[in-house]
C-alpha positions, -999 to +999 in steps of 0.1 A: -507-617+285-515-651+299-486-672+312-489-710+307-480-735+334-450-746+314-437-710+311-443-704+348-424-735+358-395-726+334-393-692+350-392-707+385-366-732+374-345-704+360-347-684+392-337-715+413-308-721+389-296-686+392-299-687+430-279-720+431-253-703+409-251-674+433-245-697+462-218-715+443-202-682+435-200-671+471-193-705+487-158-693+498-176-665+517-195-692+538-162-708+545-147-676+558-179-669+578-177-702+596-141-696+606-149-661+617-179-673+637-157-699+655-132-672+665-161-649+675-175-677+697-142-681+714-139-644+721-175-643+734-169-673+757-138-657+771-157-624+777-186-642+793-169-668+815-135-652+824-121-619+834-104-615+800-122-586+783-109-582+748-120-550+730-109-525+704-115-488+705-142-474+684-117-452+664-099-483+651-131-499+639-142-467+622-109-463+604-109-499+591-146-498+581-139-466+561-109-483+543-130-514+536-159-495+522-136-476+498-119-508+486-151-528+482-170-500+464-140-495+440-137-532+434-174-537+426-176-506+404-145-517+384-159-552+380-193-541+368-176-516+344-155-545+329-187-566+325-205-537+307-174-531+286-173-567+275-209-566+266-204-534+246-174-547+227-193-579+217-222-557+205-197-535+185-183-567+169-218-579+160-228-545+144-195-543+125-198-579+112-234-572+099-223-539+083-193-556+066-217-583+054-239-556+038-209-539+021-197-573+008-231-580-006-232-547-024-195-545-036-186-580-045-204-594-075-186-628-076-207-652-056-177-674-047-157-645-033-188-632-015-193-666+002-156-669+010-153-637+028-186-640+047-174-674+059-141-658+070-160-632+090-181-659+107-149-678+115-135-647+130-164-645+155-162-682+164-124-680+169-127-651+193-153-671+213-130-701+215-100-678+225-120-664+254-136-696+266-112-725+261-095-721+295-128-718+313-142-749+296-111-768+305-112-757+342-149-763+346-151-796+327-188-794+320-209-798+289-223-767+273-260-769+268-264-756+232-301-766+230-309-740+257-292-713+236-314-722+207-346-717+228-333-683+239-327-673+203-362-682+193-375-660+221-353-630+213-370-596+208-355-591+174-365-620+153-353-622+117-374-647+097-348-671+084-360-706+075-334-732+083-336-769+082-328-790+112-296-805+096-284-769+089-289-760+126-270-791+137-242-783+113-240-747+126-238-759+162-211-783+152-190-757+135-194-731+163-184-757+190-158-778+172-142-759+142-111-750+163-110-782+184-121-764+215-151-785+225-155-798+260-140-832+255-109-819+238-104-789+261-104-811+292-075-831+279-052-801+276-025-796+301-015-760+311+014-758+286-009-771+259-036-747+269-012-717+266+000-730+232-036-734+220-046-699+231-015-685+212-026-704+181-061-690+183-048-655+187-025-659+157-054-673+137-075-642+145-047-619+132-044-641+101-081-635+094-077-597+098-046-597+076-065-617+049-094-593+049-071-563+047-051-577+018-083-585-001-097-550+004-064-534-006-063-555-037-099-548-047-095-511-041-065-509-064-082-529-091-113-507-089-092-475-093-073-489-123-105-501-139-120-466-137-088-448-145-086-432-111-049-435-104-035-400-100+000-387-096-006-365-065-029-366-035-049-337-047-061-355-078-069-386-057-091-366-034-109-350-063-115-382-082-125-406-054-158-424-062-184-438-038-171-473-047-137-464-033-152-449-002-170-482+004-137-499+004-124-474+029-155-482+051-147-519+048-112-512+060-125-491+089-148-520+098-119-544+100-100-519+121-129-518+145-129-556+147-092-556+155-096-529+182-125-547+197-105-579+200-077-561+217-103-547+242-116-581+249-081-594+256-076-567+282-109-576+299-099-612+299-069-603+321-075-607+358-073-579+384-037-575+399-031-600+426-017-574+450-050-554+449-072-584+454-050-597+483-050-563+500-088-561+498-093-596+512-068-590+540-083-557+550-119-572+549-107-601+570-092-578+597-124-557+598-147-588+601-125-601+629-124-568+648-162-565+648-163-593+675-142-573+699-165-543+695-199-560+696-193-586+723-198-562+753-233-552+741-246-583+722-228-611+740-238-644+723-257-626+696-223-615+683-217-649+667-246-650+642-241-613+634-205-619+626-214-649+605-239-628+584-216-598+581-187-619+569-210-637+543-221-603+530-187-587+528-168-616+512-199-624+491-197-590+475-160-596+468-166-630+453-194-616+431-171-589+419-147-616+408-175-631+388-184-598+372-148-588+363-145-617+340-177-619+319-164-645+296-172-680+308-198-707+309-216-698+342-252-687+340-243-652+349-216-649+322-222-635+287-236-662+264-210-662+237-225-693+220-258-675+216-240-644+203-222-665+176-255-681+165-272-647+163-244-633+142-243-664+121-281-664+112-283-626+107-252-625+085-266-653+062-299-634+060-281-602+050-259-618+024-287-637+006-308-622-021-345-632-023-339-651-056-308-669-043-304-699-020-286-694+012-250-707+014-251-740+033-233-744+066-215-774+051-200-751+025-190-726+051-172-753+071-153-763+039-143-727+032-131-723+068-111-756+067-096-746+033-085-712+048-069-730+078-051-754+055-039-726+031-027-705+060-005-734+072+000-747+108+005-721+135+035-729+156+059-708+175+089-700+154+072-713+122+067-689+094+031-689+082+020-687+046-006-662+036-028-663+006 
């Protein structure tokens, strides 16, 4: 397969961008390395020019190196596990949303109801994205490049042929970024107290959506049983008289339960590693990197300084990269692309819900349904009782 010059340049640019992002991620490691190198230079100068011979026994260095290796390996392993778990949970949400879209298409005959609950499902995904990203967007204060996400979607391995006009794409981008008031401009204006309040509001909105879907499924299930004369007086008759239609409603309920559990899992991943553990690791690594100078100076003399610099960069670089991996939800190049995820789910869901003879629901109508849902649910404030429809 031939690679064009443009594709080659884009690939090189992507690698340079990732390298730059890596250097930014470990910039604190270079700061520690410079400080450690200065201390190492002082120790070496004292050793070379005076009678002061500072040194540690080999047993001490061995003990500290063993402790550091255990702590760093545990930290990196846990961080990567959190990253993979976050990726797995998002995949589970996507699969569940698409399955629910298929069940809604089969079991709901009313087009207005079908469009309503598909829009609510899409709003659920977007609200989770905003809940996880709003504090990162506020802290970073940079503009999200949504055009790049579109290019990546078009190059995805699984490509569903969905024809969409340019104005529909722009409306989809606008909804995904702005429907909850969590775009870059608005997020930067939030103070810490306002940010905490906003996150609470988004969290409550997610639970409102889950409650709304559960109430609807419960209502539809009861109506279906009454219509078919399937209400029994004891559990044995209910088990004997269940129909595939009722089983489908049970599957819908199970799908909503999976969405709720996945959101709880994402919340846990969004929490940072305990401060005590990270402080212990940094302190132990710092002691180890400092003690190396006392051991190496007698053999390497002035070569001790660059070796200490490199070893400190590597050690603290690994720790900083683990910090990046343990929180996969952000707007860095190495984080999970939640905007692309929302767009993939959006397009695939609209494809599943639309019959060949029907016209796809417009993104403008989806936005109207979402806003109507938000208005009917009432404002979300602490101590305020919400209305549910």
